[in-house]
C-alpha positions, 0 to 999 in steps of 0.5 A, spaced: 474 413 512 471 414 507 466 420 511 472 423 514 476 424 507 470 427 504 469 432 511 478 433 509 477 435 502 470 439 503 475 443 507 479 445 504 475 448 498 471 452 504 478 454 506 482 456 499 474 458 496 472 466 494 478 466 488 480 474 487 475 478 486 474 482 480 470 488 480 472 493 474 475 501 475 471 506 473 475 509 468 481 503 467 481 498 462 478 491 464 482 485 469 484 483 475 484 488 481 489 485 488 484 482 494 483 486 499 487 484 507 484 479 509 480 480 517 487 476 521 490 479 517 488 487 518 488 485 526 497 485 525 496 494 524 499 500 529 504 504 528 508 508 533 505 515 529 497 512 530 499 511 537 502 518 539 496 522 534 491 515 538 493 520 545 488 525 549 490 530 553 496 534 551 498 537 547 502 534 540 506 538 534 506 536 527 511 538 522 509 535 516 515 536 509 511 534 502 516 529 499 512 528 493 506 525 489 505 520 484 499 521 479 495 516 477 495 513 469 488 510 470 483 515 473 480 523 473 484 528 474 487 529 482 489 521 483 495 519 486 498 518 491 501 523 496 505 522 501 508 527 506 514 526 511 511 528 519 515 529 525 509 528 532 513 531 539 512 534 545 513 541 546 520 540 550 519 534 550 526 530 545 522 524 543 520 525 536 515 520 531 517 520 524 515 516 519 511 517 512 503 520 511 501 517 505 495 519 502 491 515 496 485 518 493 482 515 487 477 516 482 472 520 485 476 525 490 475 519 495 481 517 499 484 514 505 491 515 509 494 510 512 501 512 516 508 509 516 514 508 521 520 510 519 523 504 521 518 501 516 522 505 510 527 502 508 524 495 507 518 499 503 524 502 499 526 494 498 519 492 496 519 497 491 524 495 487 523 488 488 516 489 485 519 494 479 525 488 478 520 484 478 515 488 473 521 490 468 523 483 467 516 479 466 515 486 462 512 483 455 511 475 457 505 472 457 505 470 464 500 464 467 496 463 472 494 470 475 500 473 479 499 478 483 505 482 488 504 486 494 506 488 501 503 490 506 505 496 511 503 496 519 499 501 517 495 497 512 498 501 507 499 495 500 502 496 494 504 491 490 503 490 482 499 483 478 500 480 472 495 476 467 496 474 461 501 480 458 497 485 461 501 488 468 499 494 473 501 497 479 497 499 485 496 502 491 492 501 496 491 504 503 485 503 509 481 496 510 474 496 510 472 502 506 480 503 502 482 506 496 486 505 491 490 507 485 493 504 479 499 505 475 503 503 471 508 500 472 514 504 470 512 509 475 514 504 480 521 507 480 519 514 481 514 512 487 521 509 490 524 516 489 519 519 493 520 513 499 528 514 498 528 522 499 523 522 505 528 517 509 533 522 508 529 528 509 527 525 516 534 522 518 536 530 519 530 532 523 
């Protein structure tokens, strides 16, 4: 029984090990950054937009509409989140696939793109509202332990915020391997929600 108990303890320790990594972005104050999604989480990806864009041997029409840009407050000029409404269809077809194209650019002009289906936009908007409200509630408070709130879309767009002590930062990230991340002030979350809601209205009319 003692051997079995030791094995169980070692298993639990290995399963919970690793913790949250704390690398420091080039121009950002030293503090923790959100953990990357695991392979098991990343396996559950794939959007209608990506599937449609992956079609071969036929003509596809892509309409892109600028809906907004949220700049990164901590990184170099140009870093931030650029969002475009996207509508994809075949010529002569009434079927249209709609959604949001999100490009996250970080320091050094490195960028990555995620696609968010139209039927995910409401849940994304709700998630941003929740994160924004929570960050306001915790503002100025000493919060322990380190806490991270995150939302991950099917297309691997990751949004959230984290707080340790009184330091709170919002972030957006695109991609899994070789992902890019941009850090925002928590006050910018409301602006991002406005862009997502604007995209929903625009796409609904297309």
